[in-house]
MIKEMI-450516 format. One line per 2 residues: number of its first residue (from 0); their letters; for each residue x, y, z of N, C-alpha, C. Coordinates in pm, whole numbers. Atoms other than C-alpha are relative to their C-alpha. Layout:
N
NUM) a) X,Y,Z,X,Y,Z,X,Y,Z; ...
***
This chain:
194
0) mt) -138,-28,34,27122,15422,11682,86,-9,123; -97,8,-108,27423,15356,11895,105,107,-23
2) hl) -104,-102,9,27655,15648,11962,94,-19,118; -97,1,-109,27974,15614,12161,36,141,40
4) rd) -30,-141,-29,28039,15988,12133,-118,82,-47; 111,-87,39,27754,16234,12135,48,139,-36
6) ta) -49,-136,22,27975,16543,12108,62,20,-137; -61,-13,132,28125,16469,11766,-67,-100,-94
8) pa) 57,99,93,28012,16292,11450,65,-136,22; -53,135,-14,28055,15917,11457,96,-31,-115
10) dv) -97,38,102,28347,15764,11266,-54,-105,-97; 45,114,81,28165,15454,11139,-152,-7,0
12) si) 144,24,16,27815,15403,11004,-19,-149,-24; 36,140,19,27687,15049,11052,-145,-1,-47
14) vm) 136,7,54,27384,14987,10832,-30,-144,-40; 43,134,39,27183,14676,10756,-136,9,-65
16) gs) 125,-1,74,26889,14584,10540,-123,-22,85; 114,31,-85,26667,14468,10826,48,-18,143
18) ds) -38,23,-140,26664,14446,11204,33,-147,25; -33,142,-16,26683,14068,11157,148,-27,-28
20) dw) -145,13,23,27047,14126,11047,81,36,124; -72,-48,-118,27136,14271,11389,76,-109,76
22) pv) -78,102,-71,27233,13938,11555,137,-26,-62; -130,13,66,27513,13915,11296,78,130,12
24) ma) -69,-129,9,27596,14286,11268,43,55,136; -38,-47,-133,27616,14340,11645,149,-21,27
26) aa) -143,28,-22,27966,14189,11633,88,113,-53; -76,-115,50,28087,14486,11425,-2,112,103
28) ae) 12,-105,-102,27955,14729,11685,84,-35,123; -79,42,-117,28117,14526,11965,149,21,-23
30) al) -143,-19,30,28457,14532,11792,36,148,5; -26,-144,-2,28433,14909,11743,-2,53,142
32) ee) 7,-44,-139,28329,14960,12105,125,-40,78; -121,47,-69,28624,14751,12228,120,90,-30
34) lg) -111,-86,40,28857,14985,12038,-30,148,20; 35,-139,-29,28676,15304,12144,-34,82,-122
36) is) 33,-69,125,28551,15393,11796,-150,32,-2; 141,-42,3,28230,15594,11766,-69,-54,-125
38) ht) 75,55,112,27959,15453,11544,-150,19,21; 146,1,-6,27591,15460,11462,-47,-131,-61
40) vq) 61,122,53,27362,15168,11381,-137,37,-54; 128,-33,63,27071,15201,11139,-47,-113,-91
42) vv) 58,84,104,26835,14993,10926,-26,91,-119; 17,-76,124,26853,15125,10570,-14,-103,-112
44) sa) 23,106,98,26695,14875,10332,16,51,-143; -19,-38,140,26812,14894,9970,-127,-19,-81
46) hr) 119,32,79,26483,14747,9848,-127,63,54; 122,-56,-59,26226,14888,10091,10,149,28
48) mp) -24,-142,-29,26383,15231,10150,105,55,-98; -108,-35,93,26577,15304,9830,41,147,5
50) he) -34,-143,-4,26557,15685,9855,81,33,125; -72,-24,-125,26665,15690,10220,139,-63,-2
52) ml) -128,68,10,26941,15439,10148,98,81,-84; -87,-81,86,27082,15646,9863,39,130,69
54) qh) -30,-126,-69,27056,15965,10069,102,-23,111; -97,31,-105,27244,15800,10355,140,-9,-60
56) gv) -130,11,66,27526,15712,10117,52,134,-49; -39,-132,52,27531,16057,9956,46,90,114
58) da) -28,-90,-113,27535,16233,10296,106,-52,97; -86,63,-102,27771,15995,10481,127,79,28
60) aa) -126,-73,-22,28096,16188,10428,-26,134,66; 31,-131,-57,27939,16526,10503,-48,-12,144
62) ag) 47,22,-137,27785,16377,10819,115,-33,95; -116,25,-84,28137,16303,10944,45,-145,7
64) yr) -43,140,2,28150,15928,10886,129,-11,-80; -124,25,74,28483,15791,10766,3,-138,-63
66) vv) 12,136,54,28387,15427,10698,-145,-42,14; 134,57,-6,28060,15250,10620,13,-152,4
68) ia) 11,146,-5,27992,14889,10723,-145,-32,-33; 136,30,44,27690,14749,10539,-21,-151,-4
70) ga) 32,143,-2,27538,14408,10610,-131,-26,-69; 124,35,70,27280,14241,10392,1,-148,-34
72) gg) 16,139,39,27145,13897,10311,-71,-9,-133; 71,22,126,26992,13746,9999,67,72,-116
74) aa) -53,-75,115,27037,13975,9698,112,94,42; -109,-76,-63,27254,14193,9926,48,119,-83
76) hl) -39,-116,80,27250,14511,9717,47,119,83; -30,-117,-83,27300,14748,10012,145,45,-5
78) pg) -139,-50,2,27683,14757,10028,39,62,-134; -36,-51,132,27724,14804,9653,-69,130,-35
80) ml) 72,-125,30,27456,15071,9622,57,115,81; -62,-106,-79,27610,15268,9909,136,38,-59
82) as) -132,-27,58,27956,15233,9751,-12,81,-129; 16,-72,126,27816,15372,9426,-25,149,19
84) vt) 34,-141,-21,27719,15703,9588,83,69,107; -83,-63,-103,27981,15765,9860,147,-12,-37
86) pl) -144,12,20,28353,15840,9840,69,-77,113; -57,68,-117,28403,15657,10172,23,-148,-28
88) pv) -14,145,13,28532,15302,10205,-124,-70,56; 116,79,-42,28245,15053,10230,47,-144,20
90) ig) -31,140,-32,28287,14715,10398,-131,-77,-1; 121,79,11,28026,14457,10302,6,-125,86
92) vp) 12,121,-82,27911,14183,10540,-112,-85,-57; 105,90,45,27725,13893,10377,-68,-64,122
94) vp) 76,53,-113,27451,13796,10623,-63,-133,-43; 56,129,39,27359,13425,10614,-150,-6,25
96) lk) 144,24,-13,26995,13336,10557,-22,-151,-7; 31,143,6,26816,12999,10560,37,-60,-135
98) ql) -30,50,133,26852,12963,10184,146,33,-34; -138,-13,49,27209,12911,10056,100,42,107
100) dg) -88,-28,-113,27354,13000,10399,98,115,-24; -81,-119,20,27490,13335,10280,86,0,-124
102) ld) -81,4,121,27661,13219,9962,-50,101,-102; 56,-98,93,27422,13431,9753,42,142,39
104) sl) -40,-133,-48,27500,13736,9969,148,25,-27; -144,-13,22,27874,13675,9947,29,31,-147
106) ls) -27,-21,143,27871,13650,9568,-52,135,-47; 55,-130,38,27650,13957,9534,90,115,44
108) iv) -80,-110,-54,27871,14174,9755,140,1,-60; -139,5,45,28208,14054,9628,14,30,-150
110) qm) -9,-19,145,28128,14080,9254,-47,140,-40; 34,-138,33,28126,14458,9214,65,39,-132
112) pa) -60,-46,125,28186,14633,8882,121,89,27; -119,-84,-11,28513,14817,8821,-40,142,37
114) gv) 26,-138,-40,28521,15155,8991,-94,15,118; 92,-5,-114,28274,15066,9268,46,-106,101
116) pv) -56,101,-90,28484,14888,9532,-79,-18,129; 54,35,-131,28338,14710,9832,96,-103,59
118) at) -82,98,-70,28575,14540,10076,-96,-99,64; 96,100,-46,28402,14213,10160,67,-94,100
120) vs) -47,95,-100,28449,14002,10472,-75,-131,-18; 62,131,12,28342,13642,10524,-149,5,34
122) vg) 142,11,-33,27980,13531,10553,-14,6,152; 19,-18,-144,27868,13650,10896,120,63,69
124) ga) -126,-51,-56,28209,13817,10945,-6,144,47; 16,-139,-43,28082,14137,11105,110,45,95
126) rn) -109,-40,-91,28350,14133,11376,122,43,-80; -113,-39,84,28620,14137,11110,-28,130,-74
128) ag) 34,-128,63,28434,14422,10939,30,115,95; -32,-103,-99,28461,14624,11259,149,18,17
130) ll) -146,-8,-14,28829,14538,11292,65,60,-124; -52,-60,123,28893,14628,10927,-27,151,-1
132) aa) 30,-144,-9,28718,14963,10978,99,68,93; -98,-56,-94,28947,15022,11276,135,18,-66
134) ri) -129,-10,68,29254,14952,11064,0,112,-104; 10,-110,96,29132,15192,10796,16,133,74
136) la) -8,-123,-78,29087,15462,11060,139,21,60; -134,-9,-60,29432,15384,11205,110,23,-102
138) ag) -101,-13,105,29607,15431,10871,59,140,-10; -49,-138,8,29657,15806,10920,125,22,84
140) td) -119,-36,-77,29947,15989,11080,-31,97,113; 37,-92,-108,29753,16216,11315,-1,-74,133
142) eq) -5,60,-135,29748,16158,11692,-112,-101,23; 114,91,-19,29403,15997,11684,28,-135,-69
144) al) -31,123,73,29514,15743,11420,110,-79,70; -110,67,-69,29836,15667,11606,-46,-65,130
146) al) 53,56,-124,29649,15614,11933,-84,-125,-29; 81,116,38,29404,15381,11760,90,-115,-43
148) rs) -93,104,44,29691,15193,11597,63,-70,120; -56,58,-122,29841,15141,11942,-100,-96,66
150) ri) 102,89,-57,29511,14994,12067,-15,-128,-85; 9,117,88,29496,14764,11762,119,-92,23
152) ea) -118,82,-26,29852,14647,11826,-13,-75,133; 22,67,-129,29760,14570,12188,-101,-114,-18
154) fq) 98,104,29,29457,14375,12061,67,-118,-69; -70,107,71,29679,14179,11822,91,-79,94
156) es) -85,68,-98,29918,14102,12106,-83,-93,88; 87,85,-82,29627,13968,12313,-42,-125,-78
158) lr) 31,118,83,29534,13739,12020,117,-97,-1; -122,82,0,29893,13614,12005,14,-74,134
160) da) -10,61,-134,29898,13554,12382,-102,-111,18; 105,102,-12,29569,13364,12365,35,-124,-82
162) ah) -40,114,83,29701,13146,12081,111,-80,67; -107,69,-72,30018,13067,12279,-57,-79,118
164) ak) 60,67,-116,29809,12981,12587,-75,-126,-44; 72,117,50,29590,12746,12381,97,-110,-41
166) gq) -101,98,39,29898,12575,12238,62,-67,121; -58,55,-123,30046,12530,12586,-100,-92,70
168) al) 103,84,-64,29717,12393,12721,-14,-132,-75; 8,123,79,29699,12142,12436,121,-89,28
170) ar) -121,78,-28,30059,12034,12498,-11,-69,137; 18,60,-133,29977,11976,12868,-98,-117,-5
172) rl) 99,109,11,29668,11768,12779,60,-121,-71; -61,111,73,29863,11559,12529,105,-71,85
174) ha) -102,58,-89,30148,11507,12777,-67,-86,107; 72,76,-102,29901,11395,13045,-59,-128,-59
176) ad) 57,119,65,29734,11156,12799,109,-102,-29; -112,92,26,30074,11010,12705,41,-74,127
178) ee) -41,62,-126,30154,10944,13072,-101,-105,46; 104,96,-39,29822,10760,13120,-5,-121,-91
180) rp) 6,107,98,29865,10542,12812,97,-112,40; -91,111,-31,30010,10192,12870,116,-1,-99
182) pa) -116,3,89,30353,10131,12723,-34,-69,-131; 25,57,132,30353,10053,12355,69,-135,-11
184) tt) -62,130,25,30417,9699,12250,75,7,-132; -77,2,124,30668,9621,11982,-79,-78,-103
186) lt) 72,68,106,30501,9533,11658,95,-92,-75; -78,97,77,30627,9227,11482,-55,0,-141
188) pt) 50,1,138,30610,9243,11102,-67,-133,-34; 70,119,47,30369,8999,10946,24,-11,-150
190) pe) -19,15,146,30379,8860,10591,-79,105,-80; 80,-101,71,30107,9111,10492,71,135,-4
192) ds) -72,-128,-5,30338,9400,10589,108,9,-107; -110,-3,97,30600,9299,10332,-49,26,-140
***
């Protein structure tokens, strides 16, 4: 388990069906760490540990969690099963596997019955799951939420700045390429052009 704060309960529970999901799910933990959000990381398989998985969902709110991020591949029942037993928001991350490249996971997670919501990010979109969890936590009006919102706004500004820099770099490359290109010749219409 990863804990950013040992003195208080963690805000976000990151769970996955297998340790083989970690290369994808690590991006959620990284996003939370960048924003200073406490979290834990656990393997809680819906199919191999059904009792422990259900208990994790039942106990999540009382344990102090405020958001659950659940990643799973294949049948991908983990996010939906957790959402069925917790009052907390659950964000599902479809984990791509060799077969179907995550499409099966995406469809399983996104097609939840009425009354059991799971917010679903893109296939392999664990970073966005972490950022969405941050936005959920920043939706309050208390000082902690306002401080987090300020960090998110700074992050968004850095994205904007990076996009502007990429646009400027592309413009410079195109301008340099135009200067190296020989002058254009005038095209004379041919009978085929008419």
